[in-house]
C-alpha positions, 0 to 999 in steps of 0.5 A, a space after each residue: 940095677 938094670 936100666 931099660 929104655 922104652 920106646 915112647 912111640 910104641 903103644 901096647 893094647 889088649 884086644 879081643 878080636 874075631 879073625 876069619 881064617 880060610 879053610 885049608 890055611 897052612 897053620 893052626 888057628 892061633 898061629 894064623 890069627 897071630 900072623 894076620 894081626 901081625 901083618 897089619 901096618 903099624 903093628 910091631 908085635 902080637 901075642 895071643 893071650 887066649 882063645 875065646 871062641 871058634 865058629 866054623 863056617 863053610 869056607 872059613 873059621 872065625 876065631 875069636 882071640 884075646 891078644 896083646 898088640 904092640 903098635 907104632 901107631 895110636 890106639 885110635 889109628 890101630 882101631 881104624 886099621 883093624 876095622 879096615 882089615 878084610 880078615 877081621 870080623 869084629 873088634 870086641 874090645 881094644 884097651 890101651 895098657 898105658 898107665 
């Protein structure tokens, strides 16, 4: 039997967020959304679980994605940091996976 050690300071949350991707960005929309979310302070890892919606605009595309985020901050702190991030248009859902 393998023994694993988990880091108790890491929070895992699932979320549905709308990320604004400027036109002419270097990668595909999913990769761009993942990189923008991963750049938020306190985020350790991001996994895009699925694409929910794409809303093209004149200078940017708003991409709504379902994600799993590992963060080294509390869920409340993560929600606040997401809300303060310029490229995040909306946080439709943010749920802790803690049991």
